[in-house]
C-alpha positions in Angstrom: -8.4 -9.1 -19.2 -11.2 -8.0 -17.0 -10.1 -6.8 -13.6 -12.3 -6.3 -10.3 -10.6 -4.2 -7.9 -11.7 -2.5 -4.8 -9.8 0.6 -3.6 -9.8 1.6 -6.6 -10.6 5.5 -6.1 -7.6 5.5 -3.2 -4.2 7.0 -3.8 -2.8 3.9 -5.2 -6.0 2.7 -6.9 -6.2 6.0 -8.8 -2.8 5.7 -10.5 -3.2 1.6 -10.7 -6.7 2.4 -12.8 -4.7 4.6 -15.0 -1.6 2.1 -15.3 -4.3 -0.6 -15.9 -5.3 1.2 -19.3 -6.6 -0.3 -21.5 -8.2 -3.7 -19.5 -11.4 -3.7 -19.0 -12.1 -2.8 -14.9 -15.0 -3.2 -12.7 -14.3 -0.9 -9.5 -16.1 -1.6 -6.4 -17.3 1.8 -5.1 -20.5 3.0 -3.1 -20.6 6.1 -5.2 -20.0 5.7 -8.8 -20.5 9.5 -9.8 -18.0 10.4 -7.4 -15.7 7.6 -8.8 -16.4 8.5 -12.1 -15.3 11.9 -11.5 -12.1 10.5 -9.8 -11.1 8.6 -12.6 -12.2 11.0 -15.2 -8.7 10.6 -16.6 -9.5 7.3 -17.5 -11.1 6.2 -20.8 -14.9 5.5 -19.5 -14.9 2.7 -22.0 -12.6 0.7 -19.9 -14.6 1.0 -16.6 -17.3 -0.2 -14.9 -19.0 0.1 -11.3 -20.4 -1.9 -9.0 -21.9 -0.6 -5.6 -21.7 -3.8 -3.7 -20.3 -7.6 -3.9 -23.8 -8.5 -2.6 -24.8 -7.6 -6.6 -22.2 -10.8 -7.7 -23.3 -14.3 -7.2 -19.5 -15.5 -8.5 -16.6 -14.2 -9.6 -16.4 -16.2 -13.1 -16.7 -12.7 -15.2 -13.2 -11.6 -14.0 -10.2 -13.0 -14.9 -8.0 -10.9 -11.8 -9.1 -9.2 -8.5 -7.1 -6.3 -7.1 -8.2 -6.0 -3.5 -6.7 -2.5 -2.0 -9.8 -0.9 0.3 -9.5 -0.1 3.9 -10.0 2.7 6.0 -6.6 5.0 6.3 -4.8 4.0 9.2 -3.0 6.6 9.8 -5.6 9.5 9.9 -7.0 9.2 13.3 -6.3 8.0 17.0 -6.5 4.2 17.4 -9.9 4.1 19.7 -11.3 0.6 19.8 -14.0 2.4 17.5 -11.4 3.6 15.2 -9.2 0.0 15.4 -12.6 -2.0 14.5 -13.2 0.2 11.6 -9.9 -0.5 10.3 -9.6 -4.2 10.9 -13.4 -4.7 9.3 -13.0 -2.6 6.6 -9.9 -5.0 5.3 -11.1 -8.5 6.4 -14.8 -8.2 5.3 -14.3 -7.1 2.3 -11.3 -10.1 1.7 -13.8 -12.8 3.5 -16.4 -11.8 0.6 -14.0 -12.1 -2.2 -12.5 -14.8 -1.0 -16.3 -16.4 -0.6 -17.2 -15.5 -4.2 -14.2 -16.7 -5.8 -14.7 -20.5 -4.0 -18.4 -20.0 -5.3 -16.9 -19.5 -9.2 -16.8 -22.9 -11.5 -14.1 -20.9 -13.3 -12.5 -18.2 -10.5 -9.9 -15.9 -11.0 -6.8 -16.7 -12.2 -5.0 -13.8 -9.7 -6.0 -12.5 -6.6 -3.6 -9.7 -5.2 -4.9 -8.5 -2.0 -3.0 -6.0 0.2 -1.0 -5.8 3.5 1.9 -3.7 4.6 5.1 -3.7 5.7 3.6 -3.5 9.6 3.2 -6.9 9.6 7.0 -7.1 10.6 6.8 -4.8 13.8 9.7 -3.2 15.1 12.7 -4.6 13.9 15.5 -1.9 14.6 18.2 -2.0 12.3 17.6 -6.0 11.0 17.3 -6.3 7.2 14.1 -7.8 6.6 12.9 -9.5 3.1 9.8 -12.0 2.9 11.8 -14.7 3.8 13.3 -13.4 7.0 12.2 -15.4 10.3 10.9 -12.5 12.6 8.8 -12.0 15.8 6.1 -8.9 15.8 3.5 -7.6 17.8 1.1 -4.8 18.0 -1.7 -3.5 16.2 -0.4 -2.9 12.7 1.1 -6.6 13.1 -2.5 -8.2 13.9 -4.3 -6.1 11.2 -1.9 -7.4 8.4 -1.4 -10.9 9.5 -5.3 -11.5 9.6 -5.6 -10.0 6.3 -3.2 -12.2 4.9 -4.3 -15.2 6.4 -8.2 -14.3 5.0 -6.8 -13.4 1.7 -4.4 -16.8 1.6 -8.0 -18.9 1.5 -8.3 -17.8 -1.9 -5.6 -19.9 -3.2 -6.3 -23.2 -5.7 -4.6 -24.8 -8.0 -6.9 -22.3 -10.3 -5.9 -19.1 -8.5 -2.8 -17.9 -7.7 -2.4 -15.4 -4.4 -0.4 -12.7 -4.3 0.0 -10.8 -1.3 1.1 -6.7 -1.2 3.3 -5.8 1.9 3.5 -2.0 1.0 5.8 0.2 2.2 5.4 4.4 2.3 4.0 5.2 -1.2 5.5 8.5 -2.4 3.7 10.7 -4.8 1.6 13.6 -5.9 -1.6 14.5 -4.7 -2.1 12.1 -1.7 -0.3 9.3 0.7 2.4 9.9 3.4 4.2 12.7 1.4 1.6 15.3 1.0 0.9 15.3 5.0 4.8 15.9 5.3 5.5 18.7 3.0 3.6 21.6 5.1 6.0 22.0 8.2 9.2 21.3 5.6 8.1 24.1 3.1 7.5 26.4 6.4 11.2 25.8 7.1 10.0 23.5 10.4 10.9 20.5 9.2 13.5 17.7 10.8 13.8 14.2 11.9 10.9 12.3 14.2 12.9 11.7 17.3 16.6 10.6 16.9 15.5 9.6 13.3 17.4 6.4 13.4 14.4 4.1 12.5 13.9 2.7 8.9 11.5 4.1 6.5 10.5 1.9 3.7 9.5 3.3 0.9 8.4 3.3 -2.6 7.7 5.4 -5.5 3.9 5.2 -6.9 4.7 4.8 -10.4 6.7 1.7 -9.1 4.0 0.7 -6.9 1.5 0.3 -9.8 4.2 -1.1 -12.2 4.8 -4.0 -9.4 1.3 -4.5 -9.0 0.8 -4.7 -13.2 3.9 -6.9 -13.1 2.4 -9.7 -10.8 -0.9 -9.5 -12.6 0.7 -10.5 -15.8 3.3 -12.4 -14.8 1.8 -16.2 -14.2 4.5 -17.3 -11.8 4.3 -14.9 -9.1 2.5 -15.7 -6.1 2.8 -15.3 -2.1 4.3 -12.5 -0.1 6.0 -9.3 -2.2 7.6 -6.3 -0.3 6.7 -3.5 -2.5 9.3 -1.2 -1.4 12.4 0.2 -3.4 15.5 -1.6 -3.0 17.2 0.8 -0.9 15.4 2.1 2.5 16.6 4.8 4.4 16.5 6.3 7.8 13.8 8.7 9.2 17.3 11.4 9.2 18.0 10.6 6.0 14.9 11.1 4.3 14.2 14.5 6.2 17.6 15.7 5.4 16.4 14.5 1.6 13.2 16.2 1.9 14.7 19.5 2.9 17.5 19.4 0.4 15.0 18.9 -2.5 12.7 21.8 -1.2 15.7 24.0 -0.7 14.6 24.0 3.0 16.6 24.5 6.2 16.9 21.2 8.5 17.6 21.6 11.7 14.2 21.0 13.9 13.6 17.6 15.4 10.2 16.6 17.1 10.8 14.7 20.5 9.5 11.3 20.1 7.5 11.7 23.6 5.5 14.5 22.1 4.5 12.4 19.2 3.4 9.3 21.9 1.2 12.1 23.6 -0.3 13.5 20.7 -1.2 10.1 18.5 -1.0 7.9 21.1 -0.6 3.9 20.0 -0.5 5.0 16.3 2.7 7.1 17.0 4.5 3.4 16.2 3.4 3.9 12.4 6.3 6.7 12.7 9.1 5.1 15.0 8.7 1.6 14.1 11.6 0.6 12.2 11.6 -1.7 9.1 14.7 -2.3 6.9 12.4 -4.1 4.5 13.9 -5.1 1.1 12.2 -6.3 -2.1 13.7 -9.8 -2.4 11.2 -11.7 -4.5 10.4 -8.9 -6.9 13.9 -8.6 -7.9 14.3 -12.3 -8.3 11.0 -12.5 -10.0 13.0 -9.8 -12.8 10.7 -6.6 -12.0 13.2 -3.5 -12.4 12.3 -0.1 -10.5 12.5 3.1 -12.2 13.1 5.0 -8.2 15.5 2.7 -6.5 16.5 5.6 -4.4 14.8 8.2 -2.6 16.5 11.4 -3.6 15.4 10.9 -7.5 12.3 10.1 -6.6 11.6 13.0 -4.5 13.2 15.1 -7.1 10.8 13.8 -9.9 7.9 14.3 -7.5 8.3 17.7 -6.4 9.3 18.8 -10.1 6.0 18.6 -10.9 
């Protein structure tokens, strides 16, 4: 299978490329030398690089497209300029891919495109799966809804579309966990606010295994919550992380302090999404890490 991947040098992308060996992969990247260095653990015979989608007339040479590209949503305050970068980096490249698919006389059989559980907004303690009616507002919802709407335009009898509503991806050398570890290692860890907000999480190994499952299972299309079967509250997560690190767990960060420090983007820390992977499990996918304690133990043991 020949697969075009955007976002292939990101946290999820690097793990995915390793997972998809021995498929032939073409990675979209502005810096092929840097990408080759980041993916040096992969057999170079499996990899090609393309610097711009403008270099492609269509996508007839590809069996699949996996679209993971996007400006990180958590690293900076959401100024108007940063919001535009977040949106443009997702929407523009997805539009380009959809246009190339539509131009193809023999289009890719599957288009897998990113999204996030942020589309659900703050659902408090309500359980949500892919079929749950919901009302949401806020910037993350708007970003993801438009992103999904654009990607769905590629759907046809020749091309199925799968959308990845991704939770907090836990793994080594990147992602949310890397940013959390320092205060816990210093003995300063604890819940955010009251800690009752639900955190839908997934182990990086299950994340890339699930993408591969969607890639290779021809009946899979539509929306998929990329989260483990057992979401936890922020308090439960922080207690488990502290225990796994053998560190104390008694401090908490007031919600107002995070709102002052982060502004609007603090909603990423306090919105509660009790998401379940209903469609993945119905399709037959099995998780290696369905509970957070074994997941954290495996990650932090390396």
